[in-house]
N, C-alpha and C positions, 0 to 999 in steps of 0.2 A: 733583300731591298729597302734600304729607308722609305718610312712614309712621306710624303709631301707634306709637308707642316702649313698650314693655311691660317692667316688671317684675316678679318671679317671687316670692311668699314662699312656699318649700316646693316640693324636687325630690324627691319621693317619689313613688309608685305614680303616684298622680292628672297630676303633672305629665311623667311619661312617655309617659302615654297621650296627653295632650296635646301633644306636644311638636311632633311631625307639621305640625301646624297654622300652628306658627308659622314653617313656609315660605312660608308665603303672601306675596307683594310689598308685598300693603299694611300690614304689620305689623313691626316690628321689636323684636327679644327681647334687651334689653341687657345685663339686671341681673338678680340675684338673691341670695336670703338664704336660708341653711336653716342650722341649728345643728351639722349633719356636718359642714360645710363640702366636699360633695363637688367632686368635678368639674366646672367650667364655664366655656365659653369666653368667657362676656360677663365683665362687671364684679360683682365678690362683694362683697355687703352684710355686715357682722357683727350688724345685728339689722334686723328688719324694719320699724321705727321708721328706722332710716338708707336701707333701700332708699325708702320712703313720702318722705322729706323731699329728694330727691335732684329736683334742677329736669330734670333731663336726660328721666325716665319719664313719661308721661302716662296709665300703665292700671296698675293693680295686680293681675295675676290671683293671689287665693287659694287655694293649694294648699295648706295646714297644714292639721294636724289637724282632726277636726268644730270640737273645744269653742275652737278658737280662731280661726272665721271671723270671729264676730260683731265681736271682738276688732279684728283684723287689718283687718276691710274697716272700722270703722268709723275705724279710725286713717289708712288712704288715703284716706277720704273728706274726713277732716279736715286733711288736707295737700293738699287741692284734685284729688286722684287720680281718675279715672274706676277701677270696680272688676268685675271678673270674678272672679266667687264660685266654688268649685267646689261640686256636690253633692255631701250633701245643705245645701242654704242654713245651717242651724244647729240645733242640738238643740232648739231651743224658739220657741217663738210670742213669744217675750217678745224673746229675740235678734233674731231675724227683723225685729219693729218696729222694732229701736234699728237694723237694720243702713240700713231704709228711709230711716228719720228722719235718720240723719247723711250718706246722700247726698242728701237736698233739704238740708238743711243747709249741707252744701258746693257744692250744686248743678253737681254730677255724678251721672254715670250709675252704677247699679248691674242687671250681669246677671250670673244666676246659669245656669250649665252649666260641662261640658257635662253630658247627658243625654241618651237616646233620643229624646226626644221631639225633638231636632234634626235627626235620621238623615231623608235627603232621601226614601224610601220613604213615611215617618209623612207627611211633610210634602204628598209629591204625594197620597196617598189624603184629608188633609184638605181640600185643593183639591180633590179628585172630591165630597165629601161639601159640602163648599159652595156647590160648581156649582148642585145642587139638583136635576140631570139625573137620578140613583139614588132621589129622594125622601128625606124625614127619616132619617137616624138615629136607631135604635130600642135598637141594645144594640151592645155591644163585650166581645169576648172575646180575653183575653191571660192566657197562660202561659207560663212559663219554666221550665226545671231546669237548675241547672247545679252548679259543684263550689263555689263560694263558700266556706263553710263550712271546707271539707279544704284549699284553697287560703289561708287566710287565718289556721286555724286558730284559728278562731273559732267557739263552741259557743251561740253566742246569738241566739235568735228576735229581741229588741230590734235586734240590730246589723242583720239583715237588713230589718227594718222600716225602718230610718235609714239605712239605705247601700244595700241592692237597691228596696223599693219606691217611693222619688221616682223611676228611671226607670219604672217601669211606670203609676205614678200619674200623670206625666206624660204618656206616654202617648197614655193615654186619655183625660185632660183635653185635652190636643191638638187629638184629635179631635172630640169630644163638643161642637157649638156651645152646648151647656148648662153650668149649673152644680152641682158637685156638693151635697146636698141632705143625704144620708145616708149611712152605714156600716154595715156589718154585716159581721163579720171572724172567723175562727177562727186560733190558733194554735197550734203545739207544732213541739220538736224541729227549729229550723231551717227552718219550711215555714210556708207561710199561704194563704187562701182568704180572700176578701173578695167582697161584694157592695158599689157605689155605686149610689146613685140623684142622677137629676139632676133641675133644674128644669123642664125639659121634657118630660120622662114617659121619657126614656130610661135604661137601664143598663149596667153593666159588671162582669163577673167576672174578679176577676185572682187566679191561679195561681202562686205560685213555692215553690218548695224548692233550697234550696242543701245538699243532701247529699251530691252529686257521685256519684248514682248512674246515673237513665237522665238523658242531655244530650239536649236540645231542639233543639240544631246540627242534630240529627237531622232536625227537621220543616222546618230550612230551608236543604234539603239539603248538609247536612255546611258550611255556611259558619258559623265562628266569631263570635262577639258583636264581636271586632276586624274584622270584613270583610276584606279584601282589596285587591289594586290595581284588580281589576274587579266587588267586591261591597261593597256599602254596610254599616257598623257595625246590628246590630240589639238586640232582647231578648226574644227565640223568638217564637214563633205569634201572631199578631195577626189578629184578623177581625174587619173592623169590617160589622155587619148593618145596612143600608137598607130602604128598605120596598120597594124595585124591583131592589136587587142586591145581592150579598155582595162586598166588597172585601177580597181579603189581602193587604196588603204584604211582600213579598220581597226579597232583597237589589240585585237589580238590575230589577224592576220590580214592577206592581203587579197583581194579576190581577182581574179583573171578573166576578162569574158573574152570571148574569141569563138568566131564563125557559129554562134548558135550556142556554145557550152559557157557552161560558168563556173570554176574549181577556186576552192580555195589553198592557198600557202601559210600554212600555219605559220605562228610567232609562240616563242617562249614567253611564259609570264615575267613581266618585271623582274629582276631580283631587288631593285632598290627602283625610288622613282629618278629618275633623269641620268642616270648611273652612265647612260652616252657622253655627259658630259666631264665626268671626272674620266673617261676612255678617251675624249680628246686631251686632258690635259698631258697625257703620259703618251700622245700619237707623236712620230717622229717627226711628222709634219704635218702641222694642225688644219682640218678644214677651215674652221670657221675661225679663220684670224683677223688680225686688222683690217688687212687690205678686205676680206671677206666681208665684215662688216660694215665699214665704208661704203660698199656695192651697194649694201643693204640699204643703209639710209638713202642713200643717193634718188635709189627708188620711191620709197616714201617720202623724200621731200619735194621729189617731182609730180608725185602722185597732188601732194598738197599745191602745188602750184598751177598742176594743170587746171585741178579742180576753181583754184582763185581767177586764173585767166581766161579760161575756157576754150583752150588749145590743146595741141597735141606737146609733148617737151621731146626733144630729141636730144637724147645721153650720148656723152663721149666716150667711146670705150673704156670700158667697167674692166675690174680685177679678173683675172681667172677663174672659171668656174670647176671649184675641187685641183 
């Protein structure tokens, strides 16, 4: 099988975090474009348009600033390139829809990621929920405390909703068989709390702070968000409460708590960081497609609106869950 040839638009922080995954033998990193012209071992293009028009590239990984995601994803689709776009998919639902339409018109795939819904512990927890062995999912608790605002030198709560909330929303949506129908959120000073309601009666509570005081890695055995050679990446504490058990994804296992007992469902060590994203590129029907990414952004933007307006936001029917 010929390797999937990838061109990268944007060589900043997002690309640096994703780069180790491109060592996967199923893909080949062949070219890149970035206005700063940093060192790059492959072919360098003067513009994103030149990158997208090159016949030696099969897929464009869009890792440019958020405001350019729609423009560059649509450009790649018009040139017949598959698209992997970094989260957040785009800052507005109108841009998300434009990206989806461009991919359909170009007959190409549009995949959104990386988000922590790709992490193997979350995928395994999803499998356990889907098995039905532990009863229906009734609630998900997700909380994360990081130094995001400090390290990025940003003081905007809106930035947290657009940059960090997609991870957390994607995790809880990945775990729930239902679809989000209601959102209520409060926010301030770089932090938020939100309650999501699903159409099957389940709920999810999300708490996040990027102020850089308490670090919730402490709740994950001291393992950082990016994981290591023996531990998978994560986005803080997650607990999925089912009718007959509580499931807690950790960096090397999923803990199952039921009837006063606790047991571990062990996970293999990561072969490569974020290899699950590469798996998605070769899946017959991608999970994190454009419709999925747009639905995640709908929730994030509803959280932002709810916190501003001080009221619950009701959502129209979302994309299918998986």
